[in-house]
Structure formats: C-alpha cells, structure tokens
VEXMARFI-981526 format. One line per 4 residues: number of its first residue (from 1); their letters; for each residue x, y, z of C-alpha. Coordinates in pm, 1 decimal, padded with zeros to 6 digits. Layout:
! VEXMARFI-981526
NUM = A = X Y Z  ...
! end
This chain:
! VEXMARFI-981526
1 = MKKF = 06935.0 03124.3 02345.3  06794.4 02772.3 02362.0  07088.2 02637.7 02163.1  07328.1 02808.4 02399.8
5 = VLQL = 07158.6 02651.0 02703.7  07167.6 02308.0 02540.0  07535.8 02353.0 02462.0  07609.2 02443.4 02824.9
9 = QRIF = 07414.0 02138.1 02933.1  07627.7 01910.7 02716.0  07943.5 02071.5 02853.9  07865.8 02064.6 03228.1
13 = IPCK = 07566.2 01838.3 03299.8  07550.2 01460.0 03247.2  07264.2 01390.5 03008.8  07159.4 01158.5 02730.8
17 = ENNY = 07301.5 01393.7 02464.2  07657.9 01355.4 02600.2  07614.3 00992.4 02708.5  07620.2 01117.3 03069.8
21 = RPKF = 07980.4 01226.1 03029.7  07998.2 01608.9 03051.3  08235.7 01741.7 02787.2  08407.6 01967.1 03041.1
25 = LDSK = 08527.6 01660.6 03231.6  08539.1 01410.3 02947.4  08747.5 01602.0 02693.8  09119.1 01672.1 02717.1
29 = FLIY = 09041.7 02030.9 02811.9  09125.4 01979.7 03180.9  09462.1 01830.1 03094.6  09549.1 02111.0 02854.9
33 = YFIF = 09422.3 02370.4 03102.1  09636.7 02221.7 03377.9  09942.1 02234.7 03150.2  09860.2 02598.6 03071.5
37 = LFIL = 09842.7 02688.4 03442.4  10162.0 02494.4 03507.4  10339.7 02709.9 03248.3  10202.9 03027.0 03411.4
41 = KFIS = 10321.8 02903.9 03751.0  10663.8 02824.1 03607.5  10685.0 03182.8 03478.9  10609.7 03308.1 03830.4
45 = FSSL = 10888.6 03091.6 03971.6  11130.9 03189.8 03694.9  11064.6 03559.7 03753.5  11247.6 03529.3 04087.5
49 = FILP = 11564.9 03464.5 03886.7  11488.4 03685.1 03585.3  11384.5 04008.6 03760.3  11704.7 04061.5 03965.1
53 = KSVY = 11898.9 04055.2 03637.6  11678.5 04323.7 03484.8  11798.1 04683.6 03463.6  11455.8 04784.3 03598.8
57 = FADI = 11478.2 04574.6 03915.9  11623.3 04850.1 04135.5  11365.4 05112.6 04034.9  11074.8 04869.4 04069.4
61 = TKTR = 11196.1 04749.9 04409.1  11252.7 05101.0 04541.8  10903.3 05210.8 04442.2  10750.0 04895.8 04584.1
65 = LVEL = 10931.5 04927.3 04917.5  10793.0 05278.1 04964.5  10441.8 05153.4 04882.1  10461.6 04858.5 05122.0
69 = TNKT = 10611.2 05070.5 05400.4  10334.6 05329.1 05372.5  10071.0 05056.5 05348.0  10190.3 04916.0 05681.2
73 = RETL = 10180.5 05261.4 05840.4  09836.0 05343.9 05702.9  09684.4 05024.7 05844.7  09773.6 05157.3 06190.7
77 = GLQS = 09651.0 05509.9 06123.8  09994.3 05666.0 06074.6  10064.0 05925.3 05805.5  10234.7 05816.9 05485.1
81 = LKVN = 10599.5 05902.7 05442.5  10696.8 06141.2 05163.3  10994.3 06056.0 04944.3  11275.7 06308.5 04987.0
85 = PLLE = 11553.2 06318.1 04719.8  11811.7 06419.3 04981.1  11736.4 06108.8 05185.1  11759.5 05902.6 04866.4
89 = KAAE = 12101.4 06056.0 04805.1  12207.6 05972.1 05161.9  12089.9 05612.8 05119.0  12277.8 05584.6 04789.2
93 = LKAQ = 12599.1 05715.2 04947.6  12567.1 05467.6 05234.8  12505.5 05174.5 04998.6  12806.4 05262.2 04783.0
97 = DMFS = 13024.3 05294.7 05093.5  12922.7 04948.6 05215.8  13016.2 04791.0 04883.9  13341.6 04983.1 04848.8
101 = KGYF = 13456.6 04891.0 05201.9  13300.8 04544.5 05214.9  13077.0 04571.9 05520.0  12708.4 04532.4 05598.0
105 = SHYS = 12624.2 04725.6 05911.0  12478.1 05051.1 06033.3  12826.6 05168.1 06131.1  13128.3 05149.9 05898.8
109 = PTGI = 13452.0 04975.0 06007.7  13590.9 05320.5 06087.3  13290.6 05409.3 06304.6  13101.0 05631.8 06060.5
113 = SPWY = 12734.7 05644.7 06165.7  12425.7 05638.6 05939.1  12361.0 06000.2 06029.3  12687.5 06107.1 05867.9
117 = WIKL = 12543.0 06026.0 05524.6  12224.1 06217.1 05595.8  12424.7 06524.2 05692.6  12651.3 06476.5 05389.9
121 = ADYN = 12341.6 06495.9 05169.8  12263.5 06837.9 05326.7  11952.9 06711.1 05504.7  11899.6 06878.7 05842.2
125 = YRSA = 11712.7 06624.8 06048.7  11530.5 06631.6 06378.5  11505.0 06253.4 06411.6  11628.7 05974.2 06186.5
129 = GENL = 11642.7 05597.5 06146.2  11783.3 05337.0 05909.2  11687.1 04989.5 05786.4  11916.4 04768.9 05579.3
133 = AIGF = 11874.5 04454.2 05372.3  12096.6 04243.3 05146.7  12070.5 03929.1 04935.3  11696.7 03939.5 04868.9
137 = LDSN = 11504.7 03844.6 04555.6  11172.0 04019.6 04611.3  11054.0 04340.6 04777.9  10783.6 04159.5 04978.0
141 = EVVN = 11052.2 03936.1 05123.1  11236.1 04243.2 05249.5  10934.0 04412.0 05407.7  10811.9 04088.0 05566.7
145 = AWED = 11153.6 04040.9 05727.0  11159.6 04400.7 05851.0  10812.2 04367.5 06000.3  10911.2 04046.4 06180.5
149 = SPSH = 11205.7 04227.0 06340.9  11104.0 04449.1 06637.5  11378.1 04706.8 06573.9  11311.2 04736.3 06200.5
153 = RENI = 10935.4 04746.0 06255.8  10985.0 05024.0 06510.5  11147.2 05235.6 06239.9  10866.5 05165.3 05992.9
157 = LNSN = 10598.3 05260.3 06246.9  10777.2 05552.4 06411.5  10533.3 05843.8 06418.9  10822.0 06091.1 06449.2
161 = YSEI = 10925.5 06029.6 06088.2  10761.6 06215.3 05800.4  10999.2 06146.9 05508.4  11175.3 05851.5 05352.4
165 = GIAV = 11453.9 05782.3 05104.9  11549.5 05441.9 04965.1  11842.7 05324.1 04755.9  11860.3 04983.6 04589.3
169 = VKGE = 12214.0 04926.3 04468.6  12387.1 04635.3 04299.7  12741.0 04546.9 04386.5  12980.8 04277.5 04501.8
173 = FLGN = 12971.1 04157.4 04860.9  13184.0 03869.4 04992.8  13266.4 03768.5 04637.7  12905.0 03755.5 04516.1
177 = KTYV = 12699.4 03995.6 04307.3  12399.8 04106.3 04509.2  12163.1 04391.7 04588.6  12162.1 04601.1 04903.1
181 = VVQM = 11874.7 04814.5 05028.1  11926.8 05121.4 05242.9  11608.0 05272.3 05382.1  11646.5 05611.6 05549.5
185 = FASP = 11374.8 05765.5 05767.8  11380.4 06121.9 05898.1  11195.3 06433.8 05997.1  11337.7 06769.7 05888.6
189 = KIKQ = 11450.1 07014.4 06152.5  11202.5 07297.8 06193.5  11360.0 07613.5 06052.2  11186.5 07842.1 06300.6
193 = ETIF = 11363.3 07681.8 06594.4  11604.5 07909.5 06772.9  11965.2 07815.5 06819.3  11896.4 07766.8 07190.2
197 = EEEK = 11610.0 07528.3 07114.6  11822.4 07335.3 06868.0  12087.6 07284.6 07133.3  11826.4 07152.8 07375.4
201 = TTTS = 11665.8 06921.0 07121.7  11779.7 06563.6 07152.9  11815.5 06411.6 06810.8  11657.0 06070.3 06794.9
205 = QTIT = 11884.9 05830.7 06615.3  11722.6 05494.3 06582.9  11936.1 05207.5 06466.7  11780.2 04879.5 06373.8
209 = GTTI = 11984.0 04563.1 06395.7  12103.2 04417.2 06079.0  11912.9 04443.9 05754.5  11843.9 04271.5 05431.9
213 = TLES = 11995.0 04311.4 05092.7  11925.1 04459.4 04768.4  12164.0 04590.7 04521.1  12065.1 04871.4 04309.2
217 = TTSS = 12143.7 04954.4 03958.8  11923.4 05252.2 03922.5  11779.1 05277.2 03578.1  11599.9 05578.4 03446.3
221 = TTSS = 11309.6 05560.5 03209.6  11319.6 05929.6 03137.5  11442.0 06039.3 02799.6  11812.7 06093.9 02784.1
225 = EIAG = 11949.8 06398.1 02612.3  12268.2 06403.2 02409.8  12392.4 06729.4 02266.7  12050.1 06878.2 02328.7
229 = ISSL = 11868.6 06612.6 02123.8  11622.7 06395.3 02316.3  11591.2 06024.1 02242.1  11328.8 05913.1 01993.7
233 = PEEN = 10970.7 05876.8 02118.7  10970.9 05514.2 02000.8  11264.1 05436.8 02229.1  11086.8 05594.4 02524.1
237 = INKD = 10771.7 05397.9 02447.9  10971.1 05074.1 02433.8  11139.1 05154.7 02765.8  10804.4 05232.7 02926.9
241 = LKFN = 10653.8 04910.1 02794.5  10944.7 04704.1 02924.5  10937.8 04879.2 03261.2  10561.5 04826.1 03299.1
245 = FYKF = 10596.8 04461.0 03196.4  10866.0 04391.9 03455.6  10668.8 04588.2 03715.0  10360.2 04376.0 03644.0
249 = LAID = 10571.3 04060.1 03667.1  10720.2 04170.1 03999.2  10409.4 04307.2 04169.8  10078.9 04193.9 04017.3
253 = YDDL = 10146.9 03872.8 03824.3  10151.5 03630.1 04117.7  09833.0 03772.1 04272.6  09653.4 03755.1 03938.0
257 = LRKI = 09763.5 03394.4 03886.7  09642.0 03297.1 04234.1  09299.1 03443.1 04154.2  09284.8 03253.2 03823.9
261 = IFYS = 09371.1 02926.7 04000.2  09120.8 02994.3 04281.0  08828.2 03055.3 04045.3  08936.0 02759.9 03830.4
265 = LIII = 08912.7 02541.1 04140.5  08558.7 02663.6 04206.4  08447.0 02589.7 03849.0  08606.1 02242.7 03837.3
269 = AAAL = 08472.9 02150.8 04182.2  08123.5 02267.5 04082.3  08140.7 02063.2 03760.3  08247.4 01756.1 03959.1
273 = IINI = 07963.5 01795.3 04211.0  07709.2 01837.0 03930.1  07848.0 01529.4 03754.9  07816.3 01317.9 04069.7
277 = FVKF = 07474.9 01423.9 04200.0  07266.7 01501.6 03889.1  07280.0 01136.1 03780.4  07390.3 00966.3 04098.3
281 = NIQY = 07311.7 00619.0 03964.2  07529.6 00672.7 03654.7  07894.5 00732.4 03738.6  08216.9 00714.5 03540.7
285 = PDLI = 08514.8 00672.8 03778.5  08765.8 00796.1 03519.7  08597.1 01138.8 03506.7  08587.9 01166.3 03884.4
289 = IKAV = 08951.2 01060.7 03925.3  09069.0 01307.2 03660.5  08876.3 01598.4 03812.6  08991.4 01518.8 04167.8
293 = AVII = 09353.6 01490.3 04051.8  09339.7 01830.8 03881.6  09176.0 01987.4 04189.1  09450.0 01851.6 04416.7
297 = LLCV = 09725.8 01975.2 04187.0  09569.3 02321.0 04160.2  09541.2 02337.8 04540.4  09914.3 02268.2 04558.2
301 = FNYF = 09976.0 02541.0 04298.4  09769.1 02787.9 04497.2  09951.5 02704.8 04818.8  10293.8 02771.4 04671.1
305 = DKFS = 10279.3 03145.2 04618.1  10585.3 03358.0 04545.5  10680.7 03389.3 04911.7  10662.0 03011.4 04961.2
309 = MLQL = 10878.4 02956.4 04655.4  11136.0 03201.2 04790.4  11188.4 02968.1 05085.6  11296.1 02695.6 04843.5
313 = ISHN = 11562.1 02910.3 04676.1  11902.7 02926.3 04838.9  12011.1 03289.7 04876.2  12204.9 03482.4 05141.0
317 = FMI = 11932.7 03710.2 05268.1  12006.4 03921.8 05577.2  11848.5 04203.5 05772.1
! end
C-alpha cells in the first residue's frame, strides 16, 4: 500500500523523488491522451456521414424518434404514445407517395390529405396529426426542430393522441438521395360509439407546417426464412451485433465521449492546481503551459457536441 501511495505521489505531486516535475504532467502521456481523445471525437464527427449510409439507419432513427417524442410528453405529464403498426403502414405509404410524385408537403399535388393514408391503412381514427421531416442526419436534429416549431410541437404534446406510427424512408428528392420522416399521430375511434354519435363527432385533423427529412430503408434484424429454413444463428448474431454497434454510435457514443472529456478535464485541472500550489516556490512553466493548452483544447472538444457539429455540415434539412 505504501509503495502505491509513493507511486501516486510521483505521478501527481511535485516532490524531490520526481525532481518536482509530476510524471502526469511531465511525461508525454497528456499529448498521447489528447491524440486519443481527438481520434474519438473524429469518430463522433464521422458517424454523421457513416450512419446515414448504414442499412440500420432507418430502424435506429425510427426507434429513437419514438423514444424522444415520448420523453418530451412524459416531462409534461402526458401519457406515452403506443406504436401502432397500422399507423406505421400509413406513414410508409405517405413517404413512398412523396418520393414517387416528388413533393414534400402534408397534401399531395392532387390534394390528397394525410388522413387518406391513415384510412387506406384501415385505421379508424377519432383524431389525427402528422409531422414531416427531410434531409436530416440525426434523430435529435429532427426532434429539436419539431419542438422549436409551434405547430409540430402541438402535435407532439397533443393529449388527444394515444398512438403513433413512424416511417423513415430513403429515396430521391430534387435529384438527391435523402431520408424522409413521416410521423403519424392518432387516437382510434371508440367502437361502442353509435352511428349517430360518430356523425356528430368532429374529427380533429391537425396539420403541422412543413417537416424535416429522413429517408428510410427499413432493415429487419429478424431471421429471414427461405423455403422454410431459417438463417443460421451466427448470421443473426452478427446482424444483432452490427445493429447494436450502430445504435450505440448513433445514440450513446457522443454522450459517453462528453463524460470522458469532462472527467478528464477535472483530473488534469486538479493535477495542475496541485503542481502549482504544493511547491509554489518551485515552478516549471513548460508543465503549466502544456496542461493549460490541453485543458483549453478539451474544453473546445466538449463544447462541440454532435448537435453543434451538425450546424457545420451543409445539408438540406426541412420541417
């Protein structure tokens, strides 16, 4: 134990044994550690280009959009929305129609309303709403834009809705490959209602302005079956591993990296303070300059999170 304490002293505290130059600040460790964090930050930035090209991007984004939407509702005491496959089908049909006819709007060029697709999917609704998005690179970017728009936010926080369906589809729009997101909200019509009551009920049809993009190539991680023979377990395991990796990269990686940088800043700052004040009359400017430089650079790294980096990337994002 005593040896361990002495070793820590040599690493962090200026003393006679380390010639008053703590190894933590004196060695090349800080430089190598900074390079390591720079590489991790570069991966975070690169993921904004890599993920949209992944076959898992649509599934990850769809799941994440539901999570973020419900998180926003729950913070205000509203019930979470349940995913309904019929609404997902309606959203998919609407997204495909927009790509096939080259428009981005709640109403098609021929005047077809969003509610047409909900009815086409055999969903009997009491109230319904729609959010759109196109040209985005990250699910947080989409939800942040929706929440900043009064009409889109009204859909997200509408207490009349109980179910949700989202489609993330990839296609060509105005000559560019992109993703479109169609988010359908609704409440099912109560079956016990009489015909007379149904005639009196005014269906709420909420339309939010324009929306943002996302194109969806829906990929399935379930085992495919050909001629009654399921795919090999190894293939399924590989698909699950890849899906979880891309999901981690899209959702958790940036937050984890920010925490690593934050705690690194605390440790380096503490080491610098100890170095300066333990032996105030013995100072080595080169150690102080190096530590301060690394602290400044890490502060810059921590400031530029994924959302900040998105602002630096040119992309045609609309809502």
